N, CA, C and O atoms as a Tinker XYZ file with bonds, in Angstrom:
   456  protein
     1  N      8.788000   10.222000    5.557000    73     2
     2  CA     7.828000    9.395000    4.876000    64     1     3
     3  C      7.638000    8.095000    5.642000    63     2     4     5
     4  O      8.585000    7.586000    6.241000    81     3
     5  N      6.437000    7.559000    5.630000    73     3     6
     6  CA     6.130000    6.349000    6.375000    64     5     7
     7  C      6.168000    5.102000    5.515000    63     6     8     9
     8  O      5.519000    4.109000    5.844000    81     7
     9  N      6.908000    5.130000    4.426000    73     7    10
    10  CA     7.027000    3.986000    3.538000    64     9    11
    11  C      8.115000    3.055000    4.047000    63    10    12    13
    12  O      9.143000    3.506000    4.550000    81    11
    13  N      7.886000    1.766000    3.915000    73    11    14
    14  CA     8.955000    0.811000    4.118000    64    13    15
    15  C      9.532000    0.554000    2.735000    63    14    16    17
    16  O      8.893000   -0.067000    1.886000    81    15
    17  N     10.734000    1.033000    2.521000    73    15    18
    18  CA    11.340000    0.950000    1.201000    64    17    19
    19  C     12.075000   -0.378000    1.080000    63    18    20    21
    20  O     12.967000   -0.672000    1.877000    81    19
    21  N     11.708000   -1.175000    0.095000    73    19    22
    22  CA    12.436000   -2.411000   -0.129000    64    21    23
    23  C     13.417000   -2.216000   -1.283000    63    22    24    25
    24  O     13.429000   -1.172000   -1.934000    81    23
    25  N     14.217000   -3.213000   -1.518000    73    23    26
    26  CA    15.269000   -3.120000   -2.520000    64    25    27
    27  C     14.706000   -2.845000   -3.911000    63    26    28    29
    28  O     15.253000   -2.019000   -4.642000    81    27
    29  N     13.622000   -3.523000   -4.291000    73    27    30
    30  CA    13.030000   -3.321000   -5.613000    64    29    31
    31  C     12.521000   -1.905000   -5.803000    63    30    32    33
    32  O     12.675000   -1.321000   -6.876000    81    31
    33  N     11.914000   -1.351000   -4.758000    73    31    34
    34  CA    11.417000    0.025000   -4.838000    64    33    35
    35  C     12.584000    0.995000   -4.982000    63    34    36    37
    36  O     12.524000    1.930000   -5.780000    81    35
    37  N     13.632000    0.777000   -4.220000    73    35    38
    38  CA    14.824000    1.632000   -4.308000    64    37    39
    39  C     15.432000    1.585000   -5.705000    63    38    40    41
    40  O     15.849000    2.612000   -6.241000    81    39
    41  N     15.479000    0.405000   -6.284000    73    39    42
    42  CA    16.008000    0.262000   -7.645000    64    41    43
    43  C     15.138000    1.022000   -8.641000    63    42    44    45
    44  O     15.652000    1.664000   -9.557000    81    43
    45  N     13.820000    0.947000   -8.460000    73    43    46
    46  CA    12.919000    1.671000   -9.349000    64    45    47
    47  C     13.166000    3.176000   -9.247000    63    46    48    49
    48  O     13.239000    3.858000  -10.269000    81    47
    49  N     13.293000    3.693000   -8.045000    73    47    50
    50  CA    13.544000    5.122000   -7.853000    64    49    51
    51  C     14.885000    5.512000   -8.478000    63    50    52    53
    52  O     14.994000    6.570000   -9.097000    81    51
    53  N     15.891000    4.674000   -8.321000    73    51    54
    54  CA    17.190000    4.943000   -8.966000    64    53    55
    55  C     17.041000    5.001000  -10.481000    63    54    56    57
    56  O     17.620000    5.867000  -11.137000    81    55
    57  N     16.265000    4.076000  -11.027000    73    55    58
    58  CA    16.040000    4.072000  -12.480000    64    57    59
    59  C     15.268000    5.306000  -12.939000    63    58    60    61
    60  O     15.523000    5.829000  -14.024000    81    59
    61  N     14.322000    5.775000  -12.116000    73    59    62
    62  CA    13.609000    7.013000  -12.433000    64    61    63
    63  C     14.603000    8.169000  -12.449000    63    62    64    65
    64  O     14.592000    8.992000  -13.364000    81    63
    65  N     15.458000    8.227000  -11.439000    73    63    66
    66  CA    16.461000    9.296000  -11.344000    64    65    67
    67  C     17.395000    9.310000  -12.552000    63    66    68    69
    68  O     17.793000   10.373000  -13.028000    81    67
    69  N     17.738000    8.126000  -13.039000    73    67    70
    70  CA    18.652000    8.013000  -14.173000    64    69    71
    71  C     17.943000    8.160000  -15.516000    63    70    72    73
    72  O     18.588000    8.146000  -16.564000    81    71
    73  N     16.614000    8.302000  -15.487000    73    71    74
    74  CA    15.859000    8.500000  -16.716000    64    73    75
    75  C     15.552000    7.231000  -17.482000    63    74    76    77
    76  O     15.188000    7.294000  -18.656000    81    75
    77  N     15.693000    6.068000  -16.836000    73    75    78
    78  CA    15.421000    4.787000  -17.503000    64    77    79
    79  C     13.937000    4.424000  -17.484000    63    78    80    81
    80  O     13.492000    3.594000  -18.278000    81    79
    81  N     13.171000    5.038000  -16.585000    73    79    82
    82  CA    11.760000    4.708000  -16.428000    64    81    83
    83  C     10.928000    5.959000  -16.681000    63    82    84    85
    84  O     11.208000    7.031000  -16.147000    81    83
    85  N      9.887000    5.794000  -17.518000    73    83    86
    86  CA     8.965000    6.919000  -17.732000    64    85    87
    87  C      7.521000    6.537000  -17.410000    63    86    88    89
    88  O      6.609000    7.345000  -17.589000    81    87
    89  N      7.307000    5.283000  -16.926000    73    87    90
    90  CA     5.966000    4.861000  -16.547000    64    89    91
    91  C      6.068000    3.781000  -15.471000    63    90    92    93
    92  O      6.889000    2.868000  -15.563000    81    91
    93  N      5.215000    3.904000  -14.448000    73    91    94
    94  CA     5.108000    2.892000  -13.398000    64    93    95
    95  C      3.715000    2.295000  -13.507000    63    94    96    97
    96  O      2.718000    3.017000  -13.479000    81    95
    97  N      3.646000    0.968000  -13.632000    73    95    98
    98  CA     2.375000    0.260000  -13.758000    64    97    99
    99  C      2.258000   -0.693000  -12.574000    63    98   100   101
   100  O      3.152000   -1.500000  -12.318000    81    99
   101  N      1.131000   -0.588000  -11.850000    73    99   102
   102  CA     0.870000   -1.476000  -10.723000    64   101   103
   103  C     -0.476000   -2.154000  -10.928000    63   102   104   105
   104  O     -1.331000   -1.649000  -11.655000    81   103
   105  N     -0.656000   -3.296000  -10.287000    73   103   106
   106  CA    -1.926000   -4.019000  -10.381000    64   105   107
   107  C     -3.051000   -3.147000   -9.824000    63   106   108   109
   108  O     -4.062000   -2.925000  -10.490000    81   107
   109  N     -2.865000   -2.658000   -8.606000    73   107   110
   110  CA    -3.807000   -1.710000   -8.023000    64   109   111
   111  C     -3.045000   -0.816000   -7.048000    63   110   112   113
   112  O     -1.908000   -1.110000   -6.679000    81   111
   113  N     -3.669000    0.251000   -6.648000    73   111   114
   114  CA    -3.005000    1.267000   -5.839000    64   113   115
   115  C     -2.487000    0.705000   -4.516000    63   114   116   117
   116  O     -1.438000    1.132000   -4.034000    81   115
   117  N     -3.203000   -0.237000   -3.933000    73   115   118
   118  CA    -2.771000   -0.791000   -2.650000    64   117   119
   119  C     -1.456000   -1.556000   -2.779000    63   118   120   121
   120  O     -0.750000   -1.724000   -1.784000    81   119
   121  N     -1.113000   -2.022000   -3.971000    73   119   122
   122  CA     0.161000   -2.718000   -4.178000    64   121   123
   123  C      1.326000   -1.732000   -4.228000    63   122   124   125
   124  O      2.475000   -2.121000   -4.019000    81   123
   125  N      1.043000   -0.481000   -4.498000    73   123   126
   126  CA     2.098000    0.538000   -4.516000    64   125   127
   127  C      2.385000    1.029000   -3.104000    63   126   128   129
   128  O      3.542000    1.234000   -2.737000    81   127
   129  N      1.349000    1.215000   -2.327000    73   127   130
   130  CA     1.527000    1.686000   -0.958000    64   129   131
   131  C      0.196000    1.838000   -0.268000    63   130   132   133
   132  O     -0.851000    1.915000   -0.911000    81   131
   133  N      0.248000    1.880000    1.066000    73   131   134
   134  CA    -0.994000    1.995000    1.818000    64   133   135
   135  C     -1.066000    3.258000    2.662000    63   134   136   137
   136  O     -2.125000    3.572000    3.206000    81   135
   137  N      0.016000    3.975000    2.781000    73   135   138
   138  CA     0.018000    5.209000    3.574000    64   137   139
   139  C     -0.298000    6.370000    2.642000    63   138   140   141
   140  O      0.495000    6.716000    1.767000    81   139
   141  N     -1.462000    6.962000    2.842000    73   139   142
   142  CA    -1.977000    7.974000    1.916000    64   141   143
   143  C     -0.993000    9.106000    1.666000    63   142   144   145
   144  O     -0.816000    9.519000    0.520000    81   143
   145  N     -0.354000    9.612000    2.704000    73   143   146
   146  CA     0.568000   10.734000    2.515000    64   145   147
   147  C      1.790000   10.327000    1.691000    63   146   148   149
   148  O      2.286000   11.124000    0.895000    81   147
   149  N      2.277000    9.112000    1.866000    73   147   150
   150  CA     3.421000    8.636000    1.089000    64   149   151
   151  C      3.081000    8.454000   -0.379000    63   150   152   153
   152  O      3.892000    8.744000   -1.259000    81   151
   153  N      1.871000    7.970000   -0.635000    73   151   154
   154  CA     1.418000    7.800000   -2.015000    64   153   155
   155  C      1.330000    9.150000   -2.706000    63   154   156   157
   156  O      1.773000    9.311000   -3.843000    81   155
   157  N      0.753000   10.116000   -2.006000    73   155   158
   158  CA     0.670000   11.478000   -2.556000    64   157   159
   159  C      2.048000   12.011000   -2.912000    63   158   160   161
   160  O      2.244000   12.584000   -3.984000    81   159
   161  N      3.007000   11.819000   -2.004000    73   159   162
   162  CA     4.359000   12.328000   -2.238000    64   161   163
   163  C      4.947000   11.787000   -3.530000    63   162   164   165
   164  O      5.529000   12.535000   -4.316000    81   163
   165  N      4.793000   10.488000   -3.749000    73   163   166
   166  CA     5.375000    9.889000   -4.952000    64   165   167
   167  C      4.563000   10.169000   -6.210000    63   166   168   169
   168  O      5.102000   10.659000   -7.202000    81   167
   169  N      3.277000    9.860000   -6.174000    73   167   170
   170  CA     2.474000    9.920000   -7.391000    64   169   171
   171  C      2.187000   11.350000   -7.828000    63   170   172   173
   172  O      2.305000   11.681000   -9.008000    81   171
   173  N      1.814000   12.189000   -6.881000    73   171   174
   174  CA     1.385000   13.538000   -7.255000    64   173   175
   175  C      2.525000   14.541000   -7.317000    63   174   176   177
   176  O      2.387000   15.592000   -7.943000    81   175
   177  N      3.629000   14.243000   -6.690000    73   175   178
   178  CA     4.731000   15.201000   -6.705000    64   177   179
   179  C      5.949000   14.647000   -7.439000    63   178   180   181
   180  O      6.347000   15.172000   -8.479000    81   179
   181  N      6.537000   13.585000   -6.891000    73   179   182
   182  CA     7.792000   13.072000   -7.433000    64   181   183
   183  C      7.660000   12.606000   -8.878000    63   182   184   185
   184  O      8.418000   13.041000   -9.745000    81   183
   185  N      6.692000   11.715000   -9.141000    73   183   186
   186  CA     6.531000   11.200000  -10.499000    64   185   187
   187  C      6.181000   12.313000  -11.480000    63   186   188   189
   188  O      6.682000   12.340000  -12.604000    81   187
   189  N      5.326000   13.221000  -11.052000    73   187   190
   190  CA     4.942000   14.326000  -11.935000    64   189   191
   191  C      6.158000   15.199000  -12.250000    63   190   192   193
   192  O      6.347000   15.606000  -13.396000    81   191
   193  N      6.976000   15.485000  -11.246000    73   191   194
   194  CA     8.188000   16.282000  -11.431000    64   193   195
   195  C      9.159000   15.600000  -12.394000    63   194   196   197
   196  O      9.815000   16.261000  -13.199000    81   195
   197  N      9.244000   14.278000  -12.305000    73   195   198
   198  CA    10.166000   13.506000  -13.142000    64   197   199
   199  C      9.560000   13.113000  -14.491000    63   198   200   201
   200  O     10.241000   12.503000  -15.316000    81   199
   201  N      8.286000   13.456000  -14.727000    73   199   202
   202  CA     7.640000   13.119000  -15.997000    64   201   203
   203  C      7.315000   11.645000  -16.121000    63   202   204   205
   204  O      7.327000   11.095000  -17.222000    81   203
   205  N      7.024000   10.996000  -14.997000    73   203   206
   206  CA     6.720000    9.567000  -14.981000    64   205   207
   207  C      5.208000    9.379000  -14.919000    63   206   208   209
   208  O      4.535000    9.931000  -14.048000    81   207
   209  N      4.696000    8.605000  -15.839000    73   207   210
   210  CA     3.273000    8.279000  -15.892000    64   209   211
   211  C      2.997000    7.166000  -14.900000    63   210   212   213
   212  O      3.793000    6.234000  -14.780000    81   211
   213  N      1.868000    7.249000  -14.179000    73   211   214
   214  CA     1.500000    6.233000  -13.196000    64   213   215
   215  C      0.176000    5.600000  -13.606000    63   214   216   217
   216  O     -0.798000    6.301000  -13.881000    81   215
   217  N      0.145000    4.257000  -13.647000    73   215   218
   218  CA    -1.057000    3.522000  -14.046000    64   217   219
   219  C     -1.341000    2.439000  -12.997000    63   218   220   221
   220  O     -0.463000    1.647000  -12.656000    81   219
   221  N     -2.586000    2.419000  -12.489000    73   219   222
   222  CA    -3.076000    1.351000  -11.621000    64   221   223
   223  C     -4.135000    0.607000  -12.439000    63   222   224   225
   224  O     -5.258000    1.089000  -12.592000    81   223
   225  N     -3.780000   -0.552000  -12.954000    73   223   226
   226  CA    -4.578000   -1.264000  -13.949000    64   225   227
   227  C     -5.982000   -1.620000  -13.461000    63   226   228   229
   228  O     -6.964000   -1.261000  -14.112000    81   227
   229  N     -6.098000   -2.317000  -12.328000    73   227   230
   230  CA    -7.411000   -2.779000  -11.856000    64   229   231
   231  C     -8.355000   -1.647000  -11.495000    63   230   232   233
   232  O     -9.571000   -1.836000  -11.495000    81   231
   233  N     -7.821000   -0.480000  -11.188000    73   231   234
   234  CA    -8.663000    0.649000  -10.791000    64   233   235
   235  C     -8.871000    1.643000  -11.925000    63   234   236   237
   236  O     -9.510000    2.681000  -11.751000    81   235
   237  N     -8.322000    1.309000  -13.085000    73   235   238
   238  CA    -8.467000    2.154000  -14.271000    64   237   239
   239  C     -7.997000    3.595000  -14.012000    63   238   240   241
   240  O     -8.638000    4.560000  -14.428000    81   239
   241  N     -6.864000    3.710000  -13.315000    73   239   242
   242  CA    -6.278000    5.019000  -13.023000    64   241   243
   243  C     -5.036000    5.218000  -13.876000    63   242   244   245
   244  O     -4.158000    4.357000  -13.927000    81   243
   245  N     -4.974000    6.339000  -14.532000    73   243   246
   246  CA    -3.840000    6.663000  -15.390000    64   245   247
   247  C     -3.582000    8.164000  -15.268000    63   246   248   249
   248  O     -4.456000    8.979000  -15.564000    81   247
   249  N     -2.390000    8.514000  -14.835000    73   247   250
   250  CA    -2.087000    9.928000  -14.615000    64   249   251
   251  C     -2.149000   10.736000  -15.905000    63   250   252   253
   252  O     -2.270000   11.960000  -15.872000    81   251
   253  N     -2.067000   10.052000  -17.036000    73   251   254
   254  CA    -2.109000   10.763000  -18.321000    64   253   255
   255  C     -3.535000   10.940000  -18.849000    63   254   256   257
   256  O     -3.839000   11.952000  -19.480000    81   255
   257  N     -4.413000    9.960000  -18.595000    73   255   258
   258  CA    -5.734000   10.002000  -19.235000    64   257   259
   259  C     -6.917000   10.134000  -18.283000    63   258   260   261
   260  O     -8.010000   10.482000  -18.731000    81   259
   261  N     -6.746000    9.870000  -16.986000    73   259   262
   262  CA    -7.868000    9.937000  -16.045000    64   261   263
   263  C     -8.221000   11.386000  -15.746000    63   262   264   265
   264  O     -7.359000   12.180000  -15.369000    81   263
   265  N     -9.497000   11.725000  -15.917000    73   263   266
   266  CA    -9.946000   13.105000  -15.728000    64   265   267
   267  C     -9.789000   13.564000  -14.278000    63   266   268   269
   268  O     -9.337000   14.683000  -14.033000    81   267
   269  N    -10.152000   12.724000  -13.326000    73   267   270
   270  CA   -10.085000   13.076000  -11.901000    64   269   271
   271  C     -8.990000   12.295000  -11.190000    63   270   272   273
   272  O     -9.168000   11.870000  -10.048000    81   271
   273  N     -7.871000   12.108000  -11.852000    73   271   274
   274  CA    -6.803000   11.250000  -11.353000    64   273   275
   275  C     -6.389000   11.605000   -9.926000    63   274   276   277
   276  O     -6.350000   10.726000   -9.065000    81   275
   277  N     -6.084000   12.862000   -9.661000    73   275   278
   278  CA    -5.561000   13.254000   -8.349000    64   277   279
   279  C     -6.600000   13.067000   -7.246000    63   278   280   281
   280  O     -6.256000   12.648000   -6.140000    81   279
   281  N     -7.850000   13.367000   -7.529000    73   279   282
   282  CA    -8.911000   13.146000   -6.535000    64   281   283
   283  C     -9.112000   11.654000   -6.288000    63   282   284   285
   284  O     -9.256000   11.227000   -5.142000    81   283
   285  N     -9.121000   10.867000   -7.348000    73   283   286
   286  CA    -9.293000    9.419000   -7.211000    64   285   287
   287  C     -8.155000    8.802000   -6.397000    63   286   288   289
   288  O     -8.389000    7.935000   -5.556000    81   287
   289  N     -6.936000    9.245000   -6.646000    73   287   290
   290  CA    -5.776000    8.732000   -5.910000    64   289   291
   291  C     -5.939000    9.018000   -4.416000    63   290   292   293
   292  O     -5.736000    8.132000   -3.586000    81   291
   293  N     -6.302000   10.240000   -4.083000    73   291   294
   294  CA    -6.441000   10.611000   -2.659000    64   293   295
   295  C     -7.529000    9.793000   -1.976000    63   294   296   297
   296  O     -7.334000    9.308000   -0.862000    81   295
   297  N     -8.665000    9.639000   -2.634000    73   295   298
   298  CA    -9.771000    8.885000   -2.041000    64   297   299
   299  C     -9.399000    7.419000   -1.880000    63   298   300   301
   300  O     -9.603000    6.838000   -0.813000    81   299
   301  N     -8.862000    6.826000   -2.920000    73   299   302
   302  CA    -8.503000    5.405000   -2.859000    64   301   303
   303  C     -7.386000    5.158000   -1.849000    63   302   304   305
   304  O     -7.416000    4.162000   -1.126000    81   303
   305  N     -6.413000    6.045000   -1.793000    73   303   306
   306  CA    -5.315000    5.899000   -0.834000    64   305   307
   307  C     -5.840000    5.986000    0.595000    63   306   308   309
   308  O     -5.403000    5.235000    1.467000    81   307
   309  N     -6.781000    6.906000    0.835000    73   307   310
   310  CA    -7.383000    7.028000    2.163000    64   309   311
   311  C     -8.078000    5.726000    2.550000    63   310   312   313
   312  O     -7.874000    5.221000    3.655000    81   311
   313  N     -8.898000    5.178000    1.649000    73   311   314
   314  CA    -9.626000    3.951000    1.974000    64   313   315
   315  C     -8.694000    2.754000    2.119000    63   314   316   317
   316  O     -8.943000    1.887000    2.956000    81   315
   317  N     -7.634000    2.686000    1.331000    73   315   318
   318  CA    -6.662000    1.597000    1.486000    64   317   319
   319  C     -6.017000    1.653000    2.869000    63   318   320   321
   320  O     -5.863000    0.626000    3.529000    81   319
   321  N     -5.641000    2.860000    3.305000    73   319   322
   322  CA    -5.019000    3.019000    4.620000    64   321   323
   323  C     -6.026000    2.693000    5.727000    63   322   324   325
   324  O     -5.683000    2.017000    6.697000    81   323
   325  N     -7.258000    3.167000    5.585000    73   323   326
   326  CA    -8.292000    2.895000    6.577000    64   325   327
   327  C     -8.548000    1.394000    6.683000    63   326   328   329
   328  O     -8.663000    0.861000    7.786000    81   327
   329  N     -8.640000    0.709000    5.536000    73   327   330
   330  CA    -8.894000   -0.726000    5.523000    64   329   331
   331  C     -7.783000   -1.478000    6.250000    63   330   332   333
   332  O     -8.054000   -2.400000    7.020000    81   331
   333  N     -6.533000   -1.086000    6.008000    73   331   334
   334  CA    -5.396000   -1.726000    6.660000    64   333   335
   335  C     -5.474000   -1.561000    8.173000    63   334   336   337
   336  O     -5.265000   -2.519000    8.917000    81   335
   337  N     -5.777000   -0.345000    8.628000    73   335   338
   338  CA    -5.881000   -0.090000   10.070000    64   337   339
   339  C     -7.062000   -0.835000   10.679000    63   338   340   341
   340  O     -6.960000   -1.352000   11.791000    81   339
   341  N     -8.187000   -0.894000    9.959000    73   339   342
   342  CA    -9.367000   -1.592000   10.442000    64   341   343
   343  C     -9.083000   -3.088000   10.590000    63   342   344   345
   344  O     -9.445000   -3.688000   11.601000    81   343
   345  N     -8.451000   -3.681000    9.609000    73   343   346
   346  CA    -8.104000   -5.111000    9.670000    64   345   347
   347  C     -7.140000   -5.389000   10.823000    63   346   348   349
   348  O     -7.276000   -6.386000   11.532000    81   347
   349  N     -6.179000   -4.508000   10.997000    73   347   350
   350  CA    -5.210000   -4.665000   12.070000    64   349   351
   351  C     -5.902000   -4.622000   13.436000    63   350   352   353
   352  O     -5.609000   -5.433000   14.314000    81   351
   353  N     -6.808000   -3.681000   13.600000    73   351   354
   354  CA    -7.544000   -3.554000   14.866000    64   353   355
   355  C     -8.399000   -4.790000   15.117000    63   354   356   357
   356  O     -8.432000   -5.304000   16.235000    81   355
   357  N     -9.087000   -5.270000   14.092000    73   355   358
   358  CA    -9.933000   -6.453000   14.256000    64   357   359
   359  C     -9.100000   -7.691000   14.602000    63   358   360   361
   360  O     -9.510000   -8.509000   15.426000    81   359
   361  N     -7.944000   -7.822000   13.978000    73   359   362
   362  CA    -7.063000   -8.953000   14.260000    64   361   363
   363  C     -6.563000   -8.882000   15.702000    63   362   364   365
   364  O     -6.576000   -9.881000   16.421000    81   363
   365  N     -6.128000   -7.704000   16.114000    73   363   366
   366  CA    -5.638000   -7.491000   17.469000    64   365   367
   367  C     -6.743000   -7.793000   18.494000    63   366   368   369
   368  O     -6.498000   -8.474000   19.490000    81   367
   369  N     -7.956000   -7.285000   18.246000    73   367   370
   370  CA    -9.078000   -7.528000   19.147000    64   369   371
   371  C     -9.422000   -9.015000   19.212000    63   370   372   373
   372  O     -9.710000   -9.540000   20.287000    81   371
   373  N     -9.391000   -9.696000   18.058000    73   371   374
   374  CA    -9.685000  -11.126000   18.025000    64   373   375
   375  C     -8.679000  -11.933000   18.830000    63   374   376   377
   376  O     -9.060000  -12.851000   19.556000    81   375
   377  N     -7.400000  -11.599000   18.708000    73   375   378
   378  CA    -6.362000  -12.296000   19.477000    64   377   379
   379  C     -6.520000  -12.023000   20.964000    63   378   380   381
   380  O     -6.342000  -12.922000   21.786000    81   379
   381  N     -6.850000  -10.791000   21.309000    73   379   382
   382  CA    -7.043000  -10.429000   22.713000    64   381   383
   383  C     -8.210000  -11.224000   23.313000    63   382   384   385
   384  O     -8.099000  -11.759000   24.416000    81   383
   385  N     -9.316000  -11.297000   22.589000    73   383   386
   386  CA   -10.480000  -12.061000   23.066000    64   385   387
   387  C    -10.169000  -13.541000   23.206000    63   386   388   389
   388  O    -10.616000  -14.184000   24.156000    81   387
   389  N     -9.415000  -14.078000   22.278000    73   387   390
   390  CA    -9.023000  -15.487000   22.326000    64   389   391
   391  C     -8.173000  -15.755000   23.577000    63   390   392   393
   392  O     -8.344000  -16.771000   24.250000    81   391
   393  N     -7.254000  -14.825000   23.875000    73   391   394
   394  CA    -6.408000  -14.963000   25.061000    64   393   395
   395  C     -7.244000  -14.878000   26.335000    63   394   396   397
   396  O     -7.015000  -15.637000   27.276000    81   395
   397  N     -8.213000  -13.958000   26.373000    73   395   398
   398  CA    -9.073000  -13.822000   27.553000    64   397   399
   399  C     -9.902000  -15.082000   27.800000    63   398   400   401
   400  O    -10.226000  -15.400000   28.945000    81   399
   401  N    -10.241000  -15.791000   26.740000    73   399   402
   402  CA   -11.026000  -17.025000   26.865000    64   401   403
   403  C    -10.156000  -18.229000   27.212000    63   402   404   405
   404  O    -10.663000  -19.334000   27.412000    81   403
   405  N     -8.839000  -18.008000   27.282000    73   403   406
   406  CA    -7.918000  -19.088000   27.641000    64   405   407
   407  C     -7.619000  -20.040000   26.505000    63   406   408   409
   408  O     -7.132000  -21.147000   26.736000    81   407
   409  N     -7.900000  -19.633000   25.292000    73   407   410
   410  CA    -7.650000  -20.490000   24.136000    64   409   411
   411  C     -6.176000  -20.437000   23.748000    63   410   412   413
   412  O     -5.467000  -19.485000   24.075000    81   411
   413  N     -5.734000  -21.465000   23.051000    73   411   414
   414  CA    -4.352000  -21.555000   22.611000    64   413   415
   415  C     -4.060000  -20.434000   21.615000    63   414   416   417
   416  O     -4.824000  -20.213000   20.676000    81   415
   417  N     -2.971000  -19.744000   21.824000    73   415   418
   418  CA    -2.603000  -18.621000   20.967000    64   417   419
   419  C     -1.552000  -19.009000   19.925000    63   418   420   421
   420  O     -1.369000  -18.299000   18.937000    81   419
   421  N     -0.870000  -20.120000   20.141000    73   419   422
   422  CA     0.178000  -20.560000   19.220000    64   421   423
   423  C     -0.446000  -21.267000   18.021000    63   422   424   425
   424  O     -1.586000  -21.728000   18.082000    81   423
   425  N      0.302000  -21.347000   16.949000    73   423   426
   426  CA    -0.163000  -22.051000   15.771000    64   425   427
   427  C     -0.355000  -23.534000   16.076000    63   426   428   429
   428  O     -1.373000  -24.125000   15.719000    81   427
   429  N      0.636000  -24.126000   16.741000    73   427   430
   430  CA     0.578000  -25.523000   17.122000    64   429   431
   431  C      0.789000  -25.615000   18.628000    63   430   432   433
   432  O      1.870000  -25.287000   19.118000    81   431
   433  N     -0.222000  -26.054000   19.368000    73   431   434
   434  CA    -0.043000  -26.170000   20.831000    64   433   435
   435  C      1.024000  -27.205000   21.163000    63   434   436   437
   436  O      1.153000  -28.217000   20.474000    81   435
   437  N      1.795000  -26.942000   22.233000    73   435   438
   438  CA     2.845000  -27.879000   22.622000    64   437   439
   439  C      2.267000  -29.198000   23.128000    63   438   440   441
   440  O      2.801000  -30.270000   22.843000    81   439
   441  N      1.186000  -29.109000   23.870000    73   439   442
   442  CA     0.595000  -30.309000   24.456000    64   441   443
   443  C     -0.857000  -30.392000   24.026000    63   442   444   445
   444  O     -1.567000  -29.388000   23.977000    81   443
   445  N     -1.277000  -31.587000   23.722000    73   443   446
   446  CA    -2.668000  -31.822000   23.362000    64   445   447
   447  C     -3.350000  -32.584000   24.494000    63   446   448   449
   448  O     -2.831000  -33.583000   24.992000    81   447
   449  N     -4.489000  -32.106000   24.877000    73   447   450
   450  CA    -5.265000  -32.803000   25.906000    64   449   451
   451  C     -6.246000  -33.739000   25.232000    63   450   452   453
   452  O     -6.918000  -33.367000   24.271000    81   451
   453  N     -6.322000  -34.938000   25.736000    73   451   454
   454  CA    -7.247000  -35.927000   25.160000    64   453   455
   455  C     -8.396000  -36.164000   26.070000    63   454   456
   456  O     -9.278000  -36.963000   25.757000    81   455
């Protein structure tokens, strides 16, 4: 899996395993993860197997009540991942162009010319 697992996420998974959690609520899908395949693994397989309901509030997605939940998850996860890669490429290209123009790349230049 291409997820970067942090301590809070690990604790949540442990709580799911122990049966303490039956619903995961996130602000939006991008806050849960940005790698489409990893999101599928958790939301469509793991949570479903464990009987955990998944809700993304801002996107009005609910694994219990959304008619096209699985299709919506796949589409939104794809666009979240694409957006992340697009932003990364644009940032990288912008920094490269700035360097080619001889502009300062550091946050604070060491020397200021007057």
